Every structure is written in structure tokens, then in C-alpha cells.
VMD Tcl script that builds the backbone (N, CA, C; Angstrom):
set m [mol new atoms 273]
animate dup $m
set s [atomselect $m all]
$s set {name element resname resid chain x y z} {
  {N N MET 1 A -11.924 23.237 3.209}
  {CA C MET 1 A -11.264 21.804 4.011}
  {C C MET 1 A -12.252 21.313 4.533}
  {N N GLN 2 A -12.899 20.112 4.525}
  {CA C GLN 2 A -13.516 19.232 5.821}
  {C C GLN 2 A -12.551 18.391 7.035}
  {N N PRO 3 A -12.872 18.223 8.034}
  {CA C PRO 3 A -12.208 17.582 8.740}
  {C C PRO 3 A -12.170 16.329 8.599}
  {N N GLY 4 A -10.611 15.848 8.499}
  {CA C GLY 4 A -10.743 14.495 7.764}
  {C C GLY 4 A -9.770 14.470 6.821}
  {N N ASN 5 A -10.111 15.444 5.854}
  {CA C ASN 5 A -9.655 15.480 4.612}
  {C C ASN 5 A -7.902 15.560 4.431}
  {N N TYR 6 A -7.624 14.658 3.728}
  {CA C TYR 6 A -6.415 15.818 3.177}
  {C C TYR 6 A -6.325 16.601 2.153}
  {N N THR 7 A -5.312 17.445 2.468}
  {CA C THR 7 A -5.290 18.896 1.287}
  {C C THR 7 A -4.272 18.103 0.705}
  {N N ILE 8 A -4.644 18.241 -0.860}
  {CA C ILE 8 A -3.675 17.768 -2.123}
  {C C ILE 8 A -2.737 18.890 -2.693}
  {N N GLU 9 A -1.588 18.546 -2.025}
  {CA C GLU 9 A -0.260 19.440 -2.370}
  {C C GLU 9 A 0.117 19.673 -4.338}
  {N N TYR 10 A 0.943 20.574 -4.156}
  {CA C TYR 10 A 1.280 20.623 -5.757}
  {C C TYR 10 A 2.170 19.137 -6.220}
  {N N MET 11 A 1.847 18.783 -7.200}
  {CA C MET 11 A 2.539 17.484 -7.776}
  {C C MET 11 A 3.085 18.005 -9.211}
  {N N PRO 12 A 4.532 18.142 -9.503}
  {CA C PRO 12 A 5.147 18.175 -10.434}
  {C C PRO 12 A 4.788 16.842 -11.308}
  {N N ARG 13 A 4.528 17.037 -12.929}
  {CA C ARG 13 A 4.568 15.955 -13.511}
  {C C ARG 13 A 5.553 15.302 -13.999}
  {N N PRO 14 A 5.677 13.720 -13.631}
  {CA C PRO 14 A 7.177 13.198 -13.912}
  {C C PRO 14 A 7.591 12.922 -15.431}
  {N N ASN 15 A 8.840 12.771 -15.083}
  {CA C ASN 15 A 9.901 11.739 -16.555}
  {C C ASN 15 A 9.231 10.562 -16.562}
  {N N MET 16 A 8.594 10.037 -17.499}
  {CA C MET 16 A 8.025 9.247 -18.022}
  {C C MET 16 A 8.688 8.579 -19.320}
  {N N PRO 17 A 8.625 7.005 -19.526}
  {CA C PRO 17 A 9.222 6.778 -20.771}
  {C C PRO 17 A 8.041 7.569 -22.100}
  {N N SER 18 A 8.824 7.318 -23.065}
  {CA C SER 18 A 7.576 7.881 -24.354}
  {C C SER 18 A 6.496 6.927 -24.751}
  {N N GLU 19 A 6.651 6.110 -24.312}
  {CA C GLU 19 A 5.418 4.673 -24.737}
  {C C GLU 19 A 4.543 5.267 -23.432}
  {N N VAL 20 A 4.882 5.337 -22.436}
  {CA C VAL 20 A 3.772 5.537 -21.649}
  {C C VAL 20 A 2.841 6.830 -21.860}
  {N N GLU 21 A 4.004 7.830 -22.179}
  {CA C GLU 21 A 3.421 9.086 -22.363}
  {C C GLU 21 A 2.274 9.216 -23.518}
  {N N GLU 22 A 2.447 7.839 -24.585}
  {CA C GLU 22 A 1.891 7.255 -25.441}
  {C C GLU 22 A 0.222 6.883 -25.158}
  {N N GLY 23 A 0.368 6.173 -24.119}
  {CA C GLY 23 A -0.344 5.717 -23.367}
  {C C GLY 23 A -1.584 6.223 -22.952}
  {N N VAL 24 A -0.950 7.588 -21.583}
  {CA C VAL 24 A -1.713 8.522 -21.085}
  {C C VAL 24 A -2.233 9.541 -22.558}
  {N N ALA 25 A -1.644 9.765 -23.429}
  {CA C ALA 25 A -2.599 10.573 -24.090}
  {C C ALA 25 A -3.769 9.679 -24.890}
  {N N GLN 26 A -3.665 8.770 -25.153}
  {CA C GLN 26 A -4.156 7.366 -25.696}
  {C C GLN 26 A -5.554 7.033 -25.178}
  {N N THR 27 A -5.347 7.354 -23.563}
  {CA C THR 27 A -6.678 6.518 -22.464}
  {C C THR 27 A -6.933 8.092 -21.783}
  {N N LEU 28 A -6.151 8.008 -20.934}
  {CA C LEU 28 A -6.708 9.441 -19.486}
  {C C LEU 28 A -6.700 10.628 -20.413}
  {N N ASP 29 A -6.197 11.138 -21.176}
  {CA C ASP 29 A -6.284 12.559 -22.044}
  {C C ASP 29 A -7.670 12.495 -22.523}
  {N N LYS 30 A -8.023 11.723 -22.913}
  {CA C LYS 30 A -9.531 11.807 -23.681}
  {C C LYS 30 A -10.741 10.606 -22.326}
  {N N MET 31 A -10.648 11.231 -21.278}
  {CA C MET 31 A -11.331 10.512 -20.505}
  {C C MET 31 A -12.405 11.760 -20.404}
  {N N VAL 32 A -13.658 11.411 -19.698}
  {CA C VAL 32 A -14.407 12.693 -19.807}
  {C C VAL 32 A -15.180 12.437 -17.939}
  {N N GLY 33 A -15.572 13.740 -17.419}
  {CA C GLY 33 A -16.116 13.307 -15.951}
  {C C GLY 33 A -14.582 13.728 -15.030}
  {N N ALA 34 A -13.246 13.260 -15.420}
  {CA C ALA 34 A -12.220 13.786 -14.765}
  {C C ALA 34 A -10.997 13.938 -15.557}
  {N N SER 35 A -9.963 14.542 -14.583}
  {CA C SER 35 A -9.020 14.856 -15.634}
  {C C SER 35 A -8.021 14.106 -14.618}
  {N N TYR 36 A -6.607 14.182 -15.519}
  {CA C TYR 36 A -5.886 12.607 -14.821}
  {C C TYR 36 A -4.681 13.755 -15.163}
  {N N MET 37 A -3.615 13.701 -14.424}
  {CA C MET 37 A -1.981 14.231 -14.050}
  {C C MET 37 A -1.429 13.635 -13.692}
  {N N PRO 38 A -0.470 12.607 -14.371}
  {CA C PRO 38 A 0.483 11.427 -13.520}
  {C C PRO 38 A 1.367 12.397 -12.995}
  {N N VAL 39 A 1.415 11.587 -11.597}
  {CA C VAL 39 A 2.516 12.197 -10.704}
  {C C VAL 39 A 3.938 11.524 -10.231}
  {N N LEU 40 A 3.745 9.964 -10.645}
  {CA C LEU 40 A 4.384 9.690 -10.115}
  {C C LEU 40 A 4.531 8.130 -11.219}
  {N N TYR 41 A 5.394 7.901 -11.958}
  {CA C TYR 41 A 5.406 6.451 -12.651}
  {C C TYR 41 A 6.154 5.734 -11.601}
  {N N ILE 42 A 5.839 4.485 -11.823}
  {CA C ILE 42 A 5.938 3.202 -10.437}
  {C C ILE 42 A 6.936 2.520 -11.866}
  {N N GLY 43 A 6.008 1.689 -12.672}
  {CA C GLY 43 A 6.922 0.667 -13.354}
  {C C GLY 43 A 5.968 -0.276 -14.541}
  {N N GLN 44 A 6.562 -1.035 -14.951}
  {CA C GLN 44 A 5.871 -1.571 -15.938}
  {C C GLN 44 A 6.140 -2.926 -15.914}
  {N N GLN 45 A 5.000 -4.228 -15.964}
  {CA C GLN 45 A 4.392 -5.347 -16.129}
  {C C GLN 45 A 4.945 -6.238 -17.029}
  {N N VAL 46 A 5.383 -7.062 -17.722}
  {CA C VAL 46 A 5.313 -7.933 -18.657}
  {C C VAL 46 A 4.110 -8.674 -18.951}
  {N N VAL 47 A 2.980 -8.938 -19.487}
  {CA C VAL 47 A 2.194 -9.960 -19.316}
  {C C VAL 47 A 1.283 -10.120 -21.081}
  {N N ALA 48 A 0.139 -10.525 -21.145}
  {CA C ALA 48 A 0.152 -10.317 -22.995}
  {C C ALA 48 A 0.333 -9.151 -23.762}
  {N N GLY 49 A 1.282 -8.471 -23.492}
  {CA C GLY 49 A 1.735 -7.050 -23.874}
  {C C GLY 49 A 1.872 -6.404 -22.660}
  {N N MET 50 A 1.618 -5.256 -22.116}
  {CA C MET 50 A 2.658 -4.569 -21.303}
  {C C MET 50 A 1.397 -3.803 -20.298}
  {N N ASN 51 A 1.708 -3.890 -19.351}
  {CA C ASN 51 A 1.120 -2.659 -17.944}
  {C C ASN 51 A 1.980 -1.881 -17.503}
  {N N TYR 52 A 1.335 -0.769 -16.983}
  {CA C TYR 52 A 1.895 0.243 -16.948}
  {C C TYR 52 A 1.573 0.945 -15.763}
  {N N MET 53 A 2.088 1.351 -14.541}
  {CA C MET 53 A 1.543 1.571 -13.728}
  {C C MET 53 A 2.290 3.263 -13.115}
  {N N LEU 54 A 1.355 3.970 -12.509}
  {CA C LEU 54 A 1.234 5.272 -12.698}
  {C C LEU 54 A 0.359 5.578 -11.348}
  {N N ILE 55 A 0.822 6.717 -10.466}
  {CA C ILE 55 A 0.058 7.467 -9.691}
  {C C ILE 55 A -0.439 9.161 -10.555}
  {N N CYS 56 A -1.620 8.942 -10.028}
  {CA C CYS 56 A -1.902 10.170 -10.471}
  {C C CYS 56 A -2.951 10.964 -10.216}
  {N N LYS 57 A -3.012 12.376 -9.815}
  {CA C LYS 57 A -3.966 13.546 -9.485}
  {C C LYS 57 A -5.269 13.339 -10.163}
  {N N GLN 58 A -6.231 13.111 -9.918}
  {CA C GLN 58 A -7.425 12.521 -10.568}
  {C C GLN 58 A -8.436 14.128 -9.990}
  {N N THR 59 A -8.811 15.203 -10.769}
  {CA C THR 59 A -9.517 15.879 -10.475}
  {C C THR 59 A -10.795 15.651 -11.123}
  {N N LEU 60 A -12.461 15.706 -10.055}
  {CA C LEU 60 A -13.673 15.617 -11.091}
  {C C LEU 60 A -14.116 16.963 -11.340}
  {N N SER 61 A -14.814 16.352 -12.445}
  {CA C SER 61 A -15.748 17.626 -13.344}
  {C C SER 61 A -16.936 17.858 -12.418}
  {N N ASP 62 A -16.870 17.646 -11.020}
  {CA C ASP 62 A -17.850 18.184 -10.462}
  {C C ASP 62 A -17.880 19.809 -9.748}
  {N N LYS 63 A -18.989 20.476 -9.346}
  {CA C LYS 63 A -18.748 21.815 -9.026}
  {C C LYS 63 A -17.747 22.425 -7.963}
  {N N ASP 64 A -17.300 21.096 -7.333}
  {CA C ASP 64 A -16.484 21.323 -5.909}
  {C C ASP 64 A -14.506 20.990 -6.815}
  {N N GLN 65 A -14.578 20.313 -7.778}
  {CA C GLN 65 A -13.483 20.143 -8.227}
  {C C GLN 65 A -12.750 19.037 -7.503}
  {N N THR 66 A -13.427 18.408 -7.123}
  {CA C THR 66 A -12.469 17.343 -6.222}
  {C C THR 66 A -11.581 16.724 -6.275}
  {N N VAL 67 A -10.394 16.282 -5.709}
  {CA C VAL 67 A -9.411 16.180 -6.095}
  {C C VAL 67 A -9.012 14.552 -5.373}
  {N N HIS 68 A -8.417 13.657 -6.032}
  {CA C HIS 68 A -7.869 12.005 -5.400}
  {C C HIS 68 A -6.312 11.924 -5.569}
  {N N ILE 69 A -5.770 11.072 -5.283}
  {CA C ILE 69 A -4.796 10.543 -5.483}
  {C C ILE 69 A -5.400 8.683 -5.862}
  {N N VAL 70 A -4.709 8.469 -7.466}
  {CA C VAL 70 A -5.707 7.332 -7.340}
  {C C VAL 70 A -4.270 6.842 -7.883}
  {N N LYS 71 A -4.320 5.020 -8.537}
  {CA C LYS 71 A -3.679 4.377 -8.663}
  {C C LYS 71 A -4.528 4.032 -10.352}
  {N N VAL 72 A -3.182 4.186 -11.295}
  {CA C VAL 72 A -3.857 4.003 -12.152}
  {C C VAL 72 A -2.946 2.971 -13.087}
  {N N VAL 73 A -3.445 1.914 -13.988}
  {CA C VAL 73 A -2.987 0.722 -14.772}
  {C C VAL 73 A -3.890 0.637 -16.381}
  {N N LEU 74 A -2.307 1.268 -16.545}
  {CA C LEU 74 A -2.434 1.031 -18.199}
  {C C LEU 74 A -2.222 -0.195 -18.865}
  {N N PHE 75 A -2.663 -0.435 -19.879}
  {CA C PHE 75 A -2.362 -1.742 -20.615}
  {C C PHE 75 A -1.979 -1.269 -22.555}
  {N N CYS 76 A -0.786 -1.895 -22.777}
  {CA C CYS 76 A -1.036 -1.842 -24.016}
  {C C CYS 76 A -0.821 -3.397 -24.758}
  {N N SER 77 A -1.413 -3.696 -25.588}
  {CA C SER 77 A -1.961 -5.132 -26.557}
  {C C SER 77 A -0.378 -5.361 -27.459}
  {N N LEU 78 A -0.124 -6.167 -27.960}
  {CA C LEU 78 A 0.773 -6.765 -28.603}
  {C C LEU 78 A 0.856 -5.891 -30.017}
  {N N GLN 79 A -0.636 -5.497 -30.200}
  {CA C GLN 79 A -1.136 -4.658 -31.128}
  {C C GLN 79 A -1.030 -3.443 -31.354}
  {N N ASN 80 A -0.203 -2.702 -29.769}
  {CA C ASN 80 A -0.051 -1.238 -29.536}
  {C C ASN 80 A -1.371 -0.706 -29.511}
  {N N GLU 81 A -2.360 -1.629 -28.727}
  {CA C GLU 81 A -3.730 -0.831 -28.264}
  {C C GLU 81 A -3.854 -0.482 -26.834}
  {N N TRP 82 A -4.269 0.820 -26.474}
  {CA C TRP 82 A -4.228 1.219 -25.605}
  {C C TRP 82 A -5.351 1.053 -24.719}
  {N N SER 83 A -5.409 0.706 -23.354}
  {CA C SER 83 A -6.679 0.686 -22.591}
  {C C SER 83 A -6.361 1.058 -20.823}
  {N N ILE 84 A -7.363 1.236 -20.152}
  {CA C ILE 84 A -7.151 1.520 -18.920}
  {C C ILE 84 A -7.740 0.229 -18.128}
  {N N SER 85 A -6.860 -0.129 -17.173}
  {CA C SER 85 A -7.120 -1.792 -17.242}
  {C C SER 85 A -7.475 -2.004 -15.342}
  {N N GLU 86 A -7.048 -0.499 -14.778}
  {CA C GLU 86 A -7.938 0.089 -13.324}
  {C C GLU 86 A -7.590 1.405 -13.068}
  {N N ILE 87 A -8.646 2.115 -12.505}
  {CA C ILE 87 A -8.171 3.053 -11.482}
  {C C ILE 87 A -8.974 3.015 -10.284}
  {N N SER 88 A -7.904 3.012 -9.200}
  {CA C SER 88 A -8.090 2.697 -7.848}
  {C C SER 88 A -8.043 3.938 -7.014}
  {N N GLU 89 A -8.771 4.172 -6.269}
  {CA C GLU 89 A -8.619 5.612 -4.961}
  {C C GLU 89 A -7.387 5.131 -4.505}
  {N N ILE 90 A -6.394 6.146 -3.700}
  {CA C ILE 90 A -5.432 5.962 -2.666}
  {C C ILE 90 A -5.848 6.832 -1.554}
  {N N VAL 91 A -6.405 8.366 -1.801}
  {CA C VAL 91 A -6.815 9.196 -0.902}
  {C C VAL 91 A -7.664 9.950 -1.633}
}
mol reanalyze $m
mol bondsrecalc $m
mol representation Tube
mol addrep $m
């Protein structure tokens, strides 16, 4: 560990609504270059569809398996099509 960096502790996967599990499976689980494990389900926001906010443990596919904690916003359209609206680093 480098001075000034946080050590990310074990975080269990939270219980999430089934539609959020579906969104994770259709978006985050298919990403290349990093893996995402939800650690906290924040909630939902009604828009022209639905936004779902999560906190995830992000593990990059680099040689060091760099780990970050990120905020993720998933969007589900009125046609039930999922996409990632935002991924932003917290730590």
C-alpha cells in the first residue's frame, strides 16, 4: 500500500430489488476492463424511466488489480432497456 491510499476492506453484496439486480446483470456485469460489485443500494429516481444509484467496489483489470469505490447510476428506459448513466470515483 502506498502512503496516503486507503485500504478497501471486505464489503458484502447488499440485498437489492430484483429490477436493480437485472440492471447490474445487463450493464455492469458485461463491462470489460473492470469488474463492479455493488456494496450499497442507495435508491431510485423517477425520470423518463428510472435511475438507480449504487455504490460499487470497482476492480480494474490492470496488473495491480487496482480497487476503487465508485458511485454508479443505472438508467432503465420505459422500454426496459438498461444503460449506465454515470460512474464516478469516490475513493
